[in-house]
C-alpha positions in Angstrom: 53.4 -51.9 10.8 52.1 -54.5 8.2 54.4 -57.2 9.6 53.1 -56.5 13.1 49.5 -56.8 12.0 50.2 -60.0 9.9 52.0 -61.6 12.8 49.2 -60.8 15.2 46.5 -62.2 12.9 48.5 -65.4 12.3 49.5 -65.9 15.9 46.0 -66.6 17.2 43.7 -67.7 14.3 40.8 -68.5 16.5 40.7 -64.9 17.8 41.0 -63.6 14.2 38.1 -65.8 13.0 35.9 -64.7 16.0 36.7 -61.0 15.3 35.9 -61.4 11.6 32.6 -63.2 12.4 31.7 -60.5 14.9 32.4 -57.7 12.5 30.4 -59.5 9.7 27.5 -60.0 12.1 27.6 -56.4 13.3 27.7 -55.0 9.7 24.8 -57.3 8.7 22.7 -56.4 11.7 23.3 -52.7 11.2 22.5 -53.0 7.5 19.3 -54.9 8.2 18.2 -52.2 10.7 18.9 -49.5 8.2 17.0 -51.3 5.4 14.1 -52.0 7.6 13.9 -48.3 8.8 14.2 -47.1 5.2 11.5 -49.5 3.9 9.0 -48.7 6.7 9.7 -44.9 6.3 9.0 -45.2 2.6 5.8 -47.1 3.3 4.6 -44.6 5.9 5.4 -41.7 3.5 3.5 -43.5 0.7 0.5 -43.9 3.0 0.8 -40.3 4.3 0.7 -38.7 0.8 -2.0 -41.0 -0.6 -5.2 -39.2 -1.4 -7.7 -39.3 1.4 -11.3 -39.2 0.6 -13.0 -37.0 3.1 -16.8 -36.7 3.1 -17.2 -33.3 4.7 -20.1 -31.4 3.4 -23.1 -29.2 4.3 -26.5 -30.7 3.9 -28.8 -28.4 1.9 -31.5 -28.8 4.5 -29.3 -27.6 7.3 -29.5 -24.0 8.5 -26.2 -23.1 6.8 -27.5 -24.0 3.4 -31.2 -23.1 3.9 -31.5 -20.8 0.8 -29.6 -23.1 -1.6 -31.3 -25.4 -4.0 -30.1 -27.5 -6.9 -32.2 -28.2 -10.0 -31.5 -30.5 -12.9 -32.9 -30.4 -16.4 -32.5 -33.2 -18.9 -33.0 -32.1 -22.5 -34.0 -35.3 -24.2 -36.5 -35.5 -27.1 -37.9 -38.8 -25.8 -36.5 -42.2 -24.8 -32.7 -42.4 -24.9 -31.0 -44.7 -27.4 -27.4 -46.1 -27.0 -24.8 -43.6 -28.1 -27.2 -40.6 -28.0 -25.8 -37.4 -26.4 -28.0 -35.5 -24.0 -27.6 -32.1 -22.5 -28.0 -32.0 -18.7 -28.3 -28.6 -17.1 -27.5 -28.2 -13.3 -28.6 -24.9 -11.7 -27.8 -23.8 -8.2 -30.2 -21.2 -6.8 -29.5 -19.1 -3.7 -32.8 -17.7 -2.4 -31.3 -16.5 0.8 -30.4 -13.0 1.7 -26.9 -14.1 2.7 -24.3 -15.1 0.0 -23.3 -18.8 -0.2 -19.5 -19.1 -0.1 -17.4 -22.0 -1.5 -20.3 -23.8 -3.2 -19.1 -27.1 -4.6 -21.1 -28.9 -7.2 -20.4 -32.7 -7.5 -22.1 -34.8 -10.1 -21.6 -38.1 -11.8 -23.6 -39.5 -14.7 -25.7 -42.5 -13.5 -24.9 -45.9 -15.2 -25.2 -46.7 -18.1 -24.7 -43.0 -19.0 -21.1 -41.7 -19.5 -19.5 -38.3 -19.4 -18.5 -36.8 -22.8 -15.0 -35.3 -22.4 -14.8 -31.5 -22.8 -18.5 -30.9 -22.5 -18.7 -29.1 -19.1 -19.4 -25.4 -19.1 -20.1 -22.7 -16.5 -21.7 -19.4 -17.4 -21.1 -20.0 -21.1 -17.4 -20.8 -20.8 -16.0 -24.3 -21.3 -14.3 -25.8 -18.2 -11.3 -28.0 -18.9 -11.4 -31.7 -17.9 -9.2 -32.8 -15.0 -7.1 -35.8 -15.9 -9.6 -36.8 -18.6 -12.5 -36.8 -16.2 -15.4 -34.4 -15.6 -14.6 -31.3 -13.5 -17.6 -32.2 -11.4 -16.1 -35.5 -10.5 -12.3 -35.0 -10.3 -9.3 -36.5 -8.5 -8.9 -39.6 -6.3 -11.3 -38.2 -3.7 -13.9 -37.4 -6.4 -14.3 -33.8 -5.3 -16.6 -31.6 -7.2 -16.2 -28.2 -8.9 -15.9 -25.2 -6.6 -18.1 -22.6 -8.2 -17.3 -20.0 -5.5 -19.8 -17.5 -4.3 
């Protein structure tokens, strides 16, 4: 069998060269298509799983949140100095007869103030930071803390 194949390849070298070139081009084209499909699928997957910041919220003045109010209290003994720590108390009041479900509190300290890690508490219990950031400003979408009902 080997002698037959060798004799056939040597008998017509131009046909052999054309066949080899065609096979090489076919393999190259097929590989290029596979690499392109794999690269674009990876890019589409990367974009699909990337965090998406959605700004969907209820406005407190809308009928759904009519009884909710948020108050802020800053415990500072006077003008602030650089490096001074200040206690900020956020209070959510529900004055409605209906319970407020899935209440999310989102807050960021205004510049030049900065968050002190491990300083957030809810109902007397300390809340763990999320990835080193405030639980009230967490994740790539910067969602707040769901305090529930």
